[in-house]
Each structure stands twice: as C-alpha cells, then as structure tokens.
MOPAC internal coordinates of N, CA, C and O (Angstrom, degrees):
PM7 1SCF
backbone

  N    0.0000 0     0.00 0     0.00 0    0    0    0
  C    1.4429 1     0.00 0     0.00 0    1    0    0
  C    1.5303 1   110.75 1     0.00 0    2    1    0
  O    1.2310 1   120.42 1   141.42 1    3    2    1
  N    1.3264 1   116.80 1   -38.58 1    3    2    1
  C    1.4628 1   120.14 1  -179.41 1    5    3    2
  C    1.5199 1   110.96 1   -64.58 1    6    5    3
  O    1.2310 1   120.67 1   146.28 1    7    6    5
  N    1.3300 1   116.33 1   -33.72 1    7    6    5
  C    1.4597 1   119.65 1   178.95 1    9    7    6
  C    1.5233 1   110.74 1   -62.36 1   10    9    7
  O    1.2310 1   120.65 1   136.57 1   11   10    9
  N    1.3150 1   116.36 1   -43.43 1   11   10    9
  C    1.4609 1   120.25 1  -179.66 1   13   11   10
  C    1.5219 1   111.38 1   -64.41 1   14   13   11
  O    1.2310 1   120.83 1   138.88 1   15   14   13
  N    1.3163 1   116.01 1   -41.12 1   15   14   13
  C    1.4584 1   120.22 1  -179.07 1   17   15   14
  C    1.5241 1   110.59 1   -64.44 1   18   17   15
  O    1.2310 1   120.50 1   133.91 1   19   18   17
  N    1.3306 1   116.64 1   -46.09 1   19   18   17
  C    1.4624 1   120.57 1  -179.84 1   21   19   18
  C    1.5239 1   110.53 1   -64.38 1   22   21   19
  O    1.2310 1   120.25 1   138.28 1   23   22   21
  N    1.3275 1   117.12 1   -41.72 1   23   22   21
  C    1.4656 1   120.59 1   178.45 1   25   23   22
  C    1.5262 1   110.91 1   -63.06 1   26   25   23
  O    1.2310 1   120.48 1   137.63 1   27   26   25
  N    1.3187 1   116.69 1   -42.37 1   27   26   25
  C    1.4601 1   120.66 1   179.06 1   29   27   26
  C    1.5274 1   110.97 1   -64.00 1   30   29   27
  O    1.2310 1   120.33 1   138.33 1   31   30   29
  N    1.3191 1   116.98 1   -41.67 1   31   30   29
  C    1.4667 1   120.83 1   177.83 1   33   31   30
  C    1.5252 1   110.23 1   -61.74 1   34   33   31
  O    1.2310 1   120.15 1   137.67 1   35   34   33
  N    1.3374 1   117.31 1   -42.33 1   35   34   33
  C    1.4651 1   120.82 1   179.34 1   37   35   34
  C    1.5240 1   110.98 1   -63.08 1   38   37   35
  O    1.2310 1   120.07 1   138.87 1   39   38   37
  N    1.3190 1   117.47 1   -41.13 1   39   38   37
  C    1.4630 1   121.10 1   179.15 1   41   39   38
  C    1.5305 1   110.21 1   -64.77 1   42   41   39
  O    1.2310 1   120.28 1   137.44 1   43   42   41
  N    1.3219 1   117.07 1   -42.56 1   43   42   41
  C    1.4691 1   120.77 1   179.38 1   45   43   42
  C    1.5303 1   110.37 1   -64.05 1   46   45   43
  O    1.2310 1   120.02 1   138.09 1   47   46   45
  N    1.3220 1   117.57 1   -41.91 1   47   46   45
  C    1.4664 1   121.03 1   178.86 1   49   47   46
  C    1.5281 1   110.63 1   -62.56 1   50   49   47
  O    1.2310 1   120.62 1   134.46 1   51   50   49
  N    1.3298 1   116.41 1   -45.54 1   51   50   49
  C    1.4645 1   119.55 1   179.38 1   53   51   50
  C    1.5279 1   111.14 1   -62.59 1   54   53   51
  O    1.2310 1   120.25 1   135.48 1   55   54   53
  N    1.3296 1   117.12 1   -44.52 1   55   54   53
  C    1.4641 1   120.51 1  -179.70 1   57   55   54
  C    1.5273 1   110.93 1   -63.35 1   58   57   55
  O    1.2310 1   120.05 1   135.57 1   59   58   57
  N    1.3277 1   117.51 1   -44.43 1   59   58   57
  C    1.4612 1   121.08 1   179.09 1   61   59   58
  C    1.5227 1   111.20 1   -63.00 1   62   61   59
  O    1.2310 1   120.98 1   142.06 1   63   62   61
  N    1.3009 1   115.73 1   -37.94 1   63   62   61
  C    1.4554 1   120.58 1   178.92 1   65   63   62
  C    1.5322 1   110.58 1   -63.96 1   66   65   63
  O    1.2310 1   120.30 1   136.38 1   67   66   65
  N    1.3287 1   117.04 1   -43.62 1   67   66   65
  C    1.4673 1   120.26 1   178.97 1   69   67   66
  C    1.5309 1   111.48 1   -66.24 1   70   69   67
  O    1.2310 1   120.19 1   140.29 1   71   70   69
  N    1.3077 1   117.24 1   -39.71 1   71   70   69
  C    1.4681 1   120.59 1   178.63 1   73   71   70
  C    1.5282 1   110.22 1   -64.54 1   74   73   71
  O    1.2310 1   120.41 1   136.71 1   75   74   73
  N    1.3170 1   116.83 1   -43.29 1   75   74   73
  C    1.4681 1   120.28 1   179.67 1   77   75   74
  C    1.5223 1   110.60 1   -63.60 1   78   77   75
  O    1.2310 1   120.23 1   139.19 1   79   78   77
  N    1.3284 1   117.16 1   -40.81 1   79   78   77
  C    1.4605 1   120.48 1   178.14 1   81   79   78
  C    1.5219 1   111.01 1   -64.64 1   82   81   79
  O    1.2310 1   120.57 1   138.31 1   83   82   81
  N    1.3245 1   116.52 1   -41.69 1   83   82   81
  C    1.4643 1   120.79 1   178.85 1   85   83   82
  C    1.5259 1   111.23 1   -62.87 1   86   85   83
  O    1.2310 1   120.13 1   136.95 1   87   86   85
  N    1.3148 1   117.37 1   -43.05 1   87   86   85
  C    1.4659 1   121.33 1   179.85 1   89   87   86
  C    1.5269 1   110.25 1   -63.90 1   90   89   87
  O    1.2310 1   120.37 1   137.07 1   91   90   89
  N    1.3329 1   116.91 1   -42.93 1   91   90   89
  C    1.4657 1   119.52 1   178.73 1   93   91   90
  C    1.5202 1   111.16 1   -64.86 1   94   93   91
  O    1.2310 1   120.20 1   143.47 1   95   94   93
  N    1.3259 1   117.22 1   -36.53 1   95   94   93
  C    1.4648 1   119.89 1   179.25 1   97   95   94
  C    1.5250 1   110.81 1   -68.97 1   98   97   95
  O    1.2310 1   120.43 1   140.09 1   99   98   97
  N    1.3319 1   116.78 1   -39.91 1   99   98   97
  C    1.4675 1   120.21 1   179.35 1  101   99   98
  C    1.5236 1   110.98 1   -66.08 1  102  101   99
  O    1.2310 1   120.50 1   138.87 1  103  102  101
  N    1.3160 1   116.65 1   -41.13 1  103  102  101
  C    1.4592 1   120.94 1  -179.05 1  105  103  102
  C    1.5287 1   112.37 1   -79.83 1  106  105  103
  O    1.2310 1   120.03 1   173.98 1  107  106  105
  N    1.3285 1   117.55 1    -6.02 1  107  106  105
  C    1.4692 1   123.96 1   178.91 1  109  107  106
  C    1.5245 1   111.51 1    55.00 1  110  109  107
  O    1.2310 1   120.89 1  -132.26 1  111  110  109
  N    1.2957 1   115.91 1    47.74 1  111  110  109
  C    1.4553 1   119.83 1   177.21 1  113  111  110
  C    1.5220 1   109.79 1   -75.65 1  114  113  111
  O    1.2310 1   120.22 1   -22.14 1  115  114  113
  N    1.3300 1   117.19 1   157.86 1  115  114  113
  C    1.4678 1   119.64 1  -178.80 1  117  115  114
  C    1.5425 1   113.53 1   -62.80 1  118  117  115
  O    1.2310 1   119.91 1   153.40 1  119  118  117
  N    1.3159 1   117.77 1   -26.60 1  119  118  117
  C    1.4596 1   120.34 1  -177.82 1  121  119  118
  C    1.5164 1   114.26 1   -92.00 1  122  121  119
  O    1.2310 1   119.33 1  -169.53 1  123  122  121
  N    1.3128 1   118.88 1    10.47 1  123  122  121
  C    1.4686 1   121.78 1  -175.73 1  125  123  122
  C    1.5212 1   111.57 1   -63.42 1  126  125  123
  O    1.2310 1   120.18 1   138.96 1  127  126  125
  N    1.3320 1   117.27 1   -41.04 1  127  126  125
  C    1.4560 1   120.01 1  -178.06 1  129  127  126
  C    1.5301 1   110.95 1   -67.42 1  130  129  127
  O    1.2310 1   120.39 1   137.15 1  131  130  129
  N    1.3205 1   116.87 1   -42.85 1  131  130  129
  C    1.4670 1   119.37 1   179.16 1  133  131  130
  C    1.5255 1   110.85 1   -68.13 1  134  133  131
  O    1.2310 1   120.16 1   145.71 1  135  134  133
  N    1.3446 1   117.29 1   -34.29 1  135  134  133
  C    1.4743 1   119.14 1   176.07 1  137  135  134
  C    1.5232 1   111.03 1   -65.63 1  138  137  135
  O    1.2310 1   120.19 1   142.49 1  139  138  137
  N    1.3388 1   117.24 1   -37.51 1  139  138  137
  C    1.4504 1   120.48 1   178.30 1  141  139  138
  C    1.5207 1   110.81 1   -64.08 1  142  141  139
  O    1.2310 1   120.23 1   136.26 1  143  142  141
  N    1.3167 1   117.16 1   -43.74 1  143  142  141
  C    1.4671 1   121.11 1   178.64 1  145  143  142
  C    1.5291 1   110.15 1   -64.78 1  146  145  143
  O    1.2310 1   120.77 1   136.76 1  147  146  145
  N    1.3325 1   116.13 1   -43.24 1  147  146  145
  C    1.4684 1   119.73 1   176.42 1  149  147  146
  C    1.5118 1   111.66 1   -60.66 1  150  149  147
  O    1.2310 1   120.43 1   140.89 1  151  150  149
  N    1.3199 1   116.79 1   -39.11 1  151  150  149
  C    1.4602 1   121.92 1   178.55 1  153  151  150
  C    1.5242 1   110.53 1   -62.79 1  154  153  151
  O    1.2310 1   120.61 1   137.38 1  155  154  153
  N    1.3301 1   116.45 1   -42.62 1  155  154  153
  C    1.4608 1   119.90 1   177.97 1  157  155  154
  C    1.5278 1   111.70 1   -63.11 1  158  157  155
  O    1.2310 1   120.84 1   137.51 1  159  158  157
  N    1.3254 1   115.99 1   -42.49 1  159  158  157
  C    1.4692 1   119.83 1   179.34 1  161  159  158
  C    1.5282 1   110.61 1   -64.57 1  162  161  159
  O    1.2310 1   120.33 1   133.21 1  163  162  161
  N    1.3282 1   116.97 1   -46.79 1  163  162  161
  C    1.4586 1   120.50 1  -178.71 1  165  163  162
  C    1.5250 1   112.93 1   -68.36 1  166  165  163
  O    1.2310 1   120.07 1   155.87 1  167  166  165
  N    1.3364 1   117.47 1   -24.13 1  167  166  165
  C    1.4580 1   120.55 1   175.87 1  169  167  166
  C    1.5249 1   110.11 1   -63.47 1  170  169  167
  O    1.2310 1   120.18 1   151.09 1  171  170  169
  N    1.3109 1   117.26 1   -28.91 1  171  170  169
  C    1.4628 1   121.49 1   177.07 1  173  171  170
  C    1.5325 1   110.54 1   -89.32 1  174  173  171
  O    1.2310 1   120.43 1   137.41 1  175  174  173
  N    1.3325 1   116.79 1   -42.59 1  175  174  173
  C    1.4669 1   121.40 1  -172.71 1  177  175  174
  C    1.5368 1   112.21 1   -69.67 1  178  177  175
  O    1.2310 1   119.38 1   137.06 1  179  178  177
  N    1.3247 1   118.78 1   -42.94 1  179  178  177
  C    1.4716 1   120.92 1  -175.98 1  181  179  178
  C    1.5309 1   111.88 1   -62.81 1  182  181  179
  O    1.2310 1   118.58 1   132.88 1  183  182  181
  N    1.3308 1   120.31 1   -47.12 1  183  182  181
  C    1.4759 1   118.13 1   176.75 1  185  183  182
  C    1.5297 1   113.25 1   -62.81 1  186  185  183
  O    1.2310 1   120.14 1   145.58 1  187  186  185
  N    1.3250 1   117.35 1   -34.42 1  187  186  185
  C    1.4653 1   119.46 1   177.77 1  189  187  186
  C    1.5240 1   110.19 1   -65.76 1  190  189  187
  O    1.2310 1   120.43 1   134.85 1  191  190  189
  N    1.3341 1   116.78 1   -45.15 1  191  190  189
  C    1.4672 1   119.86 1   177.45 1  193  191  190
  C    1.5285 1   111.43 1   -62.75 1  194  193  191
  O    1.2310 1   120.31 1   142.18 1  195  194  193
  N    1.3257 1   117.02 1   -37.82 1  195  194  193
  C    1.4621 1   121.09 1   176.81 1  197  195  194
  C    1.5160 1   110.31 1   -62.44 1  198  197  195
  O    1.2310 1   120.20 1   136.13 1  199  198  197
  N    1.3274 1   117.22 1   -43.87 1  199  198  197
  C    1.4671 1   121.12 1   179.03 1  201  199  198
  C    1.5337 1   110.33 1   -62.58 1  202  201  199
  O    1.2310 1   120.44 1   136.66 1  203  202  201
  N    1.3411 1   116.77 1   -43.34 1  203  202  201
  C    1.4716 1   120.55 1   178.93 1  205  203  202
  C    1.5303 1   110.16 1   -61.46 1  206  205  203
  O    1.2310 1   120.54 1   133.97 1  207  206  205
  N    1.3364 1   116.57 1   -46.03 1  207  206  205
  C    1.4595 1   119.76 1  -179.76 1  209  207  206
  C    1.5253 1   111.26 1   -60.80 1  210  209  207
  O    1.2310 1   120.23 1   133.84 1  211  210  209
  N    1.3254 1   117.17 1   -46.16 1  211  210  209
  C    1.4639 1   119.99 1  -178.16 1  213  211  210
  C    1.5249 1   111.70 1   -66.74 1  214  213  211
  O    1.2310 1   119.98 1   145.24 1  215  214  213
  N    1.3339 1   117.64 1   -34.76 1  215  214  213
  C    1.4606 1   120.74 1   176.91 1  217  215  214
  C    1.5238 1   110.48 1   -66.24 1  218  217  215
  O    1.2310 1   120.59 1   135.04 1  219  218  217
  N    1.3232 1   116.48 1   -44.96 1  219  218  217
  C    1.4700 1   119.81 1   178.03 1  221  219  218
  C    1.5320 1   110.94 1   -64.35 1  222  221  219
  O    1.2310 1   120.36 1   140.49 1  223  222  221
  N    1.3296 1   116.92 1   -39.51 1  223  222  221
  C    1.4623 1   120.80 1   178.22 1  225  223  222
  C    1.5265 1   110.37 1   -62.14 1  226  225  223
  O    1.2310 1   120.59 1   136.67 1  227  226  225
  N    1.3334 1   116.48 1   -43.33 1  227  226  225
  C    1.4562 1   120.18 1  -179.61 1  229  227  226
  C    1.5296 1   111.15 1   -62.70 1  230  229  227
  O    1.2310 1   120.79 1   137.87 1  231  230  229
  N    1.3414 1   116.10 1   -42.13 1  231  230  229
  C    1.4665 1   119.43 1   178.96 1  233  231  230
  C    1.5235 1   111.84 1   -66.69 1  234  233  231
  O    1.2310 1   120.46 1   142.37 1  235  234  233
  N    1.3138 1   116.72 1   -37.63 1  235  234  233
  C    1.4619 1   120.20 1  -178.63 1  237  235  234
  C    1.5247 1   111.64 1   -71.52 1  238  237  235
  O    1.2310 1   119.85 1   153.73 1  239  238  237
  N    1.3269 1   117.89 1   -26.27 1  239  238  237
  C    1.4585 1   121.67 1  -175.45 1  241  239  238
  C    1.5240 1   112.40 1  -116.78 1  242  241  239
  O    1.2310 1   120.24 1  -149.47 1  243  242  241
  N    1.3392 1   117.14 1    30.53 1  243  242  241
  C    1.4626 1   119.03 1  -177.07 1  245  243  242
  C    1.5258 1   112.84 1   -69.56 1  246  245  243
  O    1.2310 1   119.55 1   159.76 1  247  246  245
  N    1.3012 1   118.45 1   -20.24 1  247  246  245
  C    1.4618 1   121.44 1   179.81 1  249  247  246
  C    1.5234 1   113.10 1   -95.23 1  250  249  247
  O    1.2310 1   119.65 1  -172.88 1  251  250  249
  N    1.3280 1   118.28 1     7.12 1  251  250  249
  C    1.4573 1   121.02 1  -177.39 1  253  251  250
  C    1.5160 1   113.27 1   -64.25 1  254  253  251
  O    1.2310 1   120.13 1   152.73 1  255  254  253
  N    1.3454 1   117.35 1   -27.27 1  255  254  253
  C    1.4591 1   118.83 1  -179.11 1  257  255  254
  C    1.5236 1   111.84 1   -69.76 1  258  257  255
  O    1.2310 1   120.03 1   166.62 1  259  258  257
  N    1.3352 1   117.55 1   -13.38 1  259  258  257
  C    1.4551 1   120.82 1   178.39 1  261  259  258
  C    1.5303 1   112.10 1   -86.71 1  262  261  259
  O    1.2310 1   120.32 1   171.62 1  263  262  261
  N    1.3297 1   117.00 1    -8.38 1  263  262  261
  C    1.4535 1   121.61 1   179.75 1  265  263  262
  C    1.5206 1   109.64 1  -102.75 1  266  265  263
  O    1.2310 1   120.61 1   -32.78 1  267  266  265
  N    1.3079 1   116.43 1   147.22 1  267  266  265
  C    1.4579 1   121.08 1  -179.20 1  269  267  266
  C    1.5291 1   109.61 1   -78.14 1  270  269  267
  O    1.2310 1   120.60 1   -42.88 1  271  270  269
  N    1.3153 1   116.46 1   137.12 1  271  270  269
  C    1.4564 1   120.74 1   179.75 1  273  271  270
  C    1.5314 1   109.42 1   -97.83 1  274  273  271
  O    1.2310 1   121.34 1   -13.23 1  275  274  273
  N    1.3250 1   115.05 1   166.77 1  275  274  273
  C    1.4612 1   119.83 1   178.87 1  277  275  274
  C    1.5281 1   110.89 1   -64.86 1  278  277  275
  O    1.2310 1   119.95 1   144.22 1  279  278  277
  N    1.3244 1   117.70 1   -35.78 1  279  278  277
  C    1.4628 1   120.53 1   178.91 1  281  279  278
  C    1.5336 1   110.43 1   -62.89 1  282  281  279
  O    1.2310 1   120.85 1   139.50 1  283  282  281
  N    1.3269 1   115.98 1   -40.50 1  283  282  281
  C    1.4653 1   119.59 1   178.05 1  285  283  282
  C    1.5234 1   110.64 1   -67.69 1  286  285  283
  O    1.2310 1   120.25 1   142.71 1  287  286  285
  N    1.3413 1   117.14 1   -37.29 1  287  286  285
  C    1.4678 1   119.94 1   177.60 1  289  287  286
  C    1.5261 1   110.62 1   -63.21 1  290  289  287
  O    1.2310 1   120.24 1   139.31 1  291  290  289
  N    1.3342 1   117.15 1   -40.69 1  291  290  289
  C    1.4664 1   119.99 1   178.49 1  293  291  290
  C    1.5289 1   111.07 1   -62.45 1  294  293  291
  O    1.2310 1   120.36 1   141.41 1  295  294  293
  N    1.3292 1   116.92 1   -38.59 1  295  294  293
  C    1.4662 1   120.39 1   178.04 1  297  295  294
  C    1.5271 1   110.76 1   -63.44 1  298  297  295
  O    1.2310 1   120.72 1   138.62 1  299  298  297
  N    1.3241 1   116.23 1   -41.38 1  299  298  297
  C    1.4713 1   119.44 1   178.44 1  301  299  298
  C    1.5313 1   110.64 1   -65.67 1  302  301  299
  O    1.2310 1   120.42 1   139.56 1  303  302  301
  N    1.3287 1   116.80 1   -40.44 1  303  302  301
  C    1.4733 1   119.89 1   178.57 1  305  303  302
  C    1.5259 1   111.23 1   -62.97 1  306  305  303
  O    1.2310 1   120.61 1   139.19 1  307  306  305
  N    1.3311 1   116.43 1   -40.81 1  307  306  305
  C    1.4671 1   119.69 1   178.18 1  309  307  306
  C    1.5217 1   110.88 1   -62.49 1  310  309  307
  O    1.2310 1   120.59 1   140.56 1  311  310  309
  N    1.3193 1   116.49 1   -39.44 1  311  310  309
  C    1.4619 1   119.71 1   178.54 1  313  311  310
  C    1.5244 1   111.01 1   -64.46 1  314  313  311
  O    1.2310 1   120.43 1   141.26 1  315  314  313
  N    1.3317 1   116.78 1   -38.74 1  315  314  313
  C    1.4645 1   120.14 1   178.67 1  317  315  314
  C    1.5223 1   110.03 1   -66.98 1  318  317  315
  O    1.2310 1   120.39 1   136.83 1  319  318  317
  N    1.3395 1   116.87 1   -43.17 1  319  318  317
  C    1.4690 1   120.31 1   178.25 1  321  319  318
  C    1.5179 1   111.88 1   -64.24 1  322  321  319
  O    1.2310 1   120.76 1   151.30 1  323  322  321
  N    1.3506 1   116.16 1   -28.70 1  323  322  321
  C    1.4643 1   120.08 1   179.47 1  325  323  322
  C    1.5280 1   112.04 1   -75.88 1  326  325  323
  O    1.2310 1   120.56 1   170.93 1  327  326  325
  N    1.3314 1   116.53 1    -9.07 1  327  326  325
  C    1.4543 1   118.90 1   174.30 1  329  327  326
  C    1.5157 1   115.46 1   114.55 1  330  329  327
  O    1.2310 1   119.52 1  -177.11 1  331  330  329
  N    1.3277 1   118.53 1     2.89 1  331  330  329
  C    1.4607 1   119.67 1   178.22 1  333  331  330
  C    1.5230 1   110.00 1   -71.77 1  334  333  331
  O    1.2310 1   121.06 1   -23.36 1  335  334  333
  N    1.2968 1   115.59 1   156.64 1  335  334  333
  C    1.4542 1   122.06 1  -178.35 1  337  335  334
  C    1.5300 1   110.22 1   -70.09 1  338  337  335
  O    1.2310 1   119.85 1   -59.89 1  339  338  337
  N    1.3378 1   117.90 1   120.11 1  339  338  337
  C    1.4662 1   120.64 1  -178.56 1  341  339  338
  C    1.5287 1   113.27 1   -62.06 1  342  341  339
  O    1.2310 1   120.28 1   146.16 1  343  342  341
  N    1.3210 1   117.07 1   -33.84 1  343  342  341
  C    1.4637 1   119.72 1   179.48 1  345  343  342
  C    1.5216 1   110.96 1   -66.30 1  346  345  343
  O    1.2310 1   120.82 1   140.87 1  347  346  345
  N    1.3287 1   116.03 1   -39.13 1  347  346  345
  C    1.4608 1   120.71 1   178.24 1  349  347  346
  C    1.5320 1   110.09 1   -63.40 1  350  349  347
  O    1.2310 1   120.39 1   137.45 1  351  350  349
  N    1.3163 1   116.87 1   -42.55 1  351  350  349
  C    1.4650 1   121.16 1   179.53 1  353  351  350
  C    1.5241 1   110.18 1   -67.69 1  354  353  351
  O    1.2310 1   119.96 1   141.56 1  355  354  353
  N    1.3267 1   117.69 1   -38.44 1  355  354  353
  C    1.4618 1   121.45 1   178.21 1  357  355  354
  C    1.5262 1   110.74 1   -62.63 1  358  357  355
  O    1.2310 1   120.30 1   138.27 1  359  358  357
  N    1.3257 1   117.03 1   -41.73 1  359  358  357
  C    1.4678 1   120.38 1   177.32 1  361  359  358
  C    1.5266 1   110.68 1   -64.86 1  362  361  359
  O    1.2310 1   120.83 1   140.41 1  363  362  361
  N    1.3283 1   116.02 1   -39.59 1  363  362  361
  C    1.4703 1   120.89 1   178.73 1  365  363  362
  C    1.5265 1   110.55 1   -61.85 1  366  365  363
  O    1.2310 1   120.82 1   135.88 1  367  366  365
  N    1.3276 1   116.03 1   -44.12 1  367  366  365
  C    1.4682 1   120.82 1   179.15 1  369  367  366
  C    1.5262 1   109.98 1   -64.33 1  370  369  367
  O    1.2310 1   120.57 1   135.67 1  371  370  369
  N    1.3094 1   116.51 1   -44.33 1  371  370  369
  C    1.4576 1   120.94 1  -179.05 1  373  371  370
  C    1.5187 1   111.31 1   -61.66 1  374  373  371
  O    1.2310 1   120.38 1   136.44 1  375  374  373
  N    1.3302 1   116.87 1   -43.56 1  375  374  373
  C    1.4727 1   120.35 1   179.26 1  377  375  374
  C    1.5228 1   111.19 1   -65.66 1  378  377  375
  O    1.2310 1   120.56 1   139.28 1  379  378  377
  N    1.3047 1   116.54 1   -40.72 1  379  378  377
  C    1.4680 1   120.92 1  -175.73 1  381  379  378
  C    1.5161 1   112.50 1   -70.64 1  382  381  379
  O    1.2310 1   119.95 1   140.08 1  383  382  381
  N    1.3293 1   117.69 1   -39.92 1  383  382  381
  C    1.4463 1   120.62 1  -170.54 1  385  383  382
  C    1.5227 1   114.72 1  -104.74 1  386  385  383
  O    1.2310 1   119.20 1  -178.87 1  387  386  385
  N    1.3273 1   119.13 1     1.13 1  387  386  385
  C    1.4562 1   119.55 1   177.46 1  389  387  386
  C    1.5143 1   112.98 1  -111.66 1  390  389  387
  O    1.2310 1   119.58 1   172.97 1  391  390  389
  N    1.3092 1   118.40 1    -7.03 1  391  390  389
  C    1.4627 1   119.71 1   178.66 1  393  391  390
  C    1.5212 1   110.13 1   -77.56 1  394  393  391
  O    1.2310 1   120.81 1   -33.55 1  395  394  393
  N    1.3376 1   116.06 1   146.45 1  395  394  393
  C    1.4592 1   123.77 1   177.67 1  397  395  394
  C    1.5239 1   113.86 1    62.42 1  398  397  395
  O    1.2310 1   119.52 1  -148.13 1  399  398  397
  N    1.3122 1   118.52 1    31.87 1  399  398  397
  C    1.4774 1   119.43 1   176.61 1  401  399  398
  C    1.4862 1   110.09 1  -106.51 1  402  401  399
  O    1.2310 1   120.10 1   180.00 1  403  402  401

C-alpha cells in the first residue's frame, strides 16, 4: 500500500510541476526558463528518488510475507463462521506462520 501512495504522490508532484512550468511559460514570467530547466532536472531526479525509496522499503520489509495480514485473518474468521473447525484452522495458521523463523 505504501508503494502505491508514494508512486501517486510522485505522479502528482510531476504533474503539478509541469502545469506550473506551462503557466509560467504562457505568462512569460522572468523565471520561466529556470523553471523549465528545474522541471527537466526533477523529471529525472524524482523517479530516481522513488526507485531508491521503494528499494529501501522492499529491503526493510522483506520478511513481511512471514507475518499474517489482516486480510488473511478475515479469511480465517470467515472460514470459522462458515463452520470449519477452529482448532484445525489454528493448527494451519501455526504451521504456516511459524516455520523458518
């Protein structure tokens, strides 16, 4: 989920930057040329920073697949409500999430 949020923020920043540069160019403000150059630089820098952040996030959370998520807990609860044996599901969870730790 964090990856999507960061990616969306990067897209919004890039889009806002291009719109601001376009407005300055249309209005012929004195800083239009420097904004265009800044826009070109940030077009390269922002995706690189996004890649670095996502790589660091992946390394920091590489063991997350060994932990049970809330979505998986809801699935187990639905199975129990549907009539499955809770002890059987508890053993299944224990086997799945305690191996290789």
